N, C-alpha and C positions, 0 to 999 in steps of 0.2 A: 413489625408484620410482614415490610415488603421483602425485607432480607431473607424471610422464612417463605416469601412466596417463591422469588427470584431462586434459591437454593434449590425448592424444590423441582422448580421446572426444569432447573439446569440437569437433577438428576434422573427428572422423566426424560429428558433429551437423548439422556447418554446411556439410558435403558436401552430405550430408541433402536438408539443408533448400534447397540452392540447385539443387541437382537437381529436385526437386519444383518450383521456384518455376520453373526452365529447362522442364519439362514442362507446367506449367501455362500458358505464354506462349508455347509452341510451336504452329503452326498442323499442327493433326497429318495431318487430310486434303489439304492444300494449298490450300484452299478458292479460295485468293490466286492460286491459279498461274493460271487463266484470267480472274479478274474483270473485268480490265481489254478483255480482247477479249470476253466476252459480254456486257460494257456494251454494245460498240461492233456489235453484230448488230444490222439494222434490218430485213434478209428472214431470215426462218426456213427454216436449211436444211435440205436432205431428209433428209440425213441424219448423225447424231451419231455419231462413230467413238469408244466407250470402251474403253482398256485399259491398259495397262503402256507401257513402252520400246517392244517392240515396234509400239505403235498410234504412240508421240510418235517414231520415228524415222522410220517411214512418211510422216509430215509433214514432218518433217526433211529427207529423204533425197527426194520424191516431192509438195511442193506443191501444182506445178498440177493436179495428180490432184484434189486438196481442192477446190480452187479452179475449177477446171470444172466440174464435176459438182454446184457447190452443198453440197459437204461440209465437216463442220466437225469437226474430230480434238480428243480431247481424254484425250490419254493424258499418264501419268506415269509416268514412270521408278521402279523398286522397287515399284510398291502394288500392294497385294494384292484380294481382293475387300471387304474390310473397307472400306477409303481409297475405293474407286469405288462400293459404298452409298451412305457418307457423304455424298459428293459428286454422287451421281447426281442430284437434282433442280436445285442449283445449276450443273451444268455440262450435263445433259444434258433434264432437262423444263422448266427457265425458257426454253431454247432451240423449243421449241415445234415437232420438228423432226418429220417423217414417220412417220423410223423411226431405231431408234437400234441400232448394232452392236458386242456388246459381245464380247470376245476377250482373257480371261481368268482367272486361276489357276495359273498356273505359277511368280508368287513366292508364293501358298500353298502351294504344292509345297514355294517353297526356304525354307519357314516366316521370311521376311520378317517377318512379323508374328507369330513364334511357333506352336509346334506348332496343326496345328488337321485337322480328319477331312479325308477327302473329300466325306462327304456334310453338314458343315460350309459342303464351298467354295462346293457345290452349292444350301444353302438359301442363303445369298448371292445367287448369281446368281439363282434362282429369283426373289427379292425384287425385284432389281432389274427381272425381267420382270412381276412384280406391278404395281411402279411406272409404268413405262411404258406398259402394257395401261391400268392405270388413268387415264391422260391421257392416249388417246386415241393412243400411240406405239407403234408394231408393233416388235418386237424380233425383232433377228434372231442366232441362239446362235450363234460360231464354233468351233472344235477349236483346242486348245492345238496350238502349231508345237513340233515335237519337238525334242528337248531329253535328251541320258543323261549331262547333268554342269552343273553350275556353278562356276564360274569363284570365286564370292564362298562356295561350302559345297562346297568338296571333298569334304567326309566324305558327302555325298548321293548315292543314285542314282534320279534320277527318272523314269526312262524307263518304268516298269512303269506308275507311277501317273499317268504324262501320259495312256495308253493307258486305263488305268481311267477317268479322269475323263473323259474325252472322250467313252468309251462312256456314261457317263452321261447325260453334254450330249449328246449324238442323244438319248437313251432319253427325257430329259424332250423335248426338241424335237418328236418324233413324238407324244407324246401329249398335248400342247399345243397340237398345231397351228401350231408356230413351225417359221420357216424356218430349217435348219441347212446352215453352210459349212463343206464338209471340207477344210482345207487341210493336214493330218496326214498324209493318202495319199499326195499325190503328192510329198511334203518329204522323208519320212523311209527311212532305210535297214531294213538285217532288224536292226539290234540297237535301233531305239528312236529315233535318232540322227541330226540334219537331215543329207543325203545332202553326201558329199565336195562341197568348193568352193563350200557354200552357206553357210558361216559363219566365221568365226574364234575363235569363242569356243566353239561348238556349242549355243551357244542364240539369240543374233540375228542376222537373216539377212543378208546383204548388198544391197544397194540393187538390185540388178537381179534380186532375188526375188519384191520386191511387184510385179511388173509383171505375171504370169499371178494373182496374188491381187489383182488391181484387176481385171483381167476377169472373175473369178468372184464378186465380192463384188457390182460394177455389175450382175450380172444381176438377183441376190439382192436388189438395192435394189428395181431397174425393178421386180424379179415384185410382190415384195409394196407398192410405192407405185402404180403406174403410173404414167405418163409426163407427170402435168402435172408445172406448173413449181411450183417454190418459191413459198409463201405469205407475206405476211407476218408480222413479230414480232408479235404483240397481247401488247399492254403491260397 
């Protein structure tokens, strides 16, 4: 019996050590995801889109939109505002854009990085804005898209939290004199979900949903940057 306990303890210690080693070796914020793409940029993008799977899918579905407007997309599926804040310098500041489009917060509500209050989510978003402005980059804040459920967290009911966080984002944008882009209102039904026919999983929009979003965001970017051409990236 003692032998069995000793062996079990050894296995647990080895497993814990291995898990710790794995965590130490992991690129937690995925700095490497866009490292090569960032290195190839010679002309600063007019705007960088910072976000999660909503932004990543946007680039996947409509790459020509970004290419034709001189935009860069730096979305990574599953990421929270913690991840985005961590890689904000390498994926936004270092590219020297005129503006950054921040669309974030839904994965925080889904607790992808653990439980976090709306106030702390907002704190991460504000920190990204502070870093952008300190580097001469104009932040554009976007509302979170409607979501009434998460396929990966069926126990959570996000709809009211999305409404509340969007209210906080809008209020901060108004207070700070920043452009706020409201995607939520035109996409939400009466229950705070994406309208019928706009999504398969109630969270990620179909490709065609991005078309009116593009029209809206282009106007916002042109408003805050003017219509001057892109500048060369400063080394």
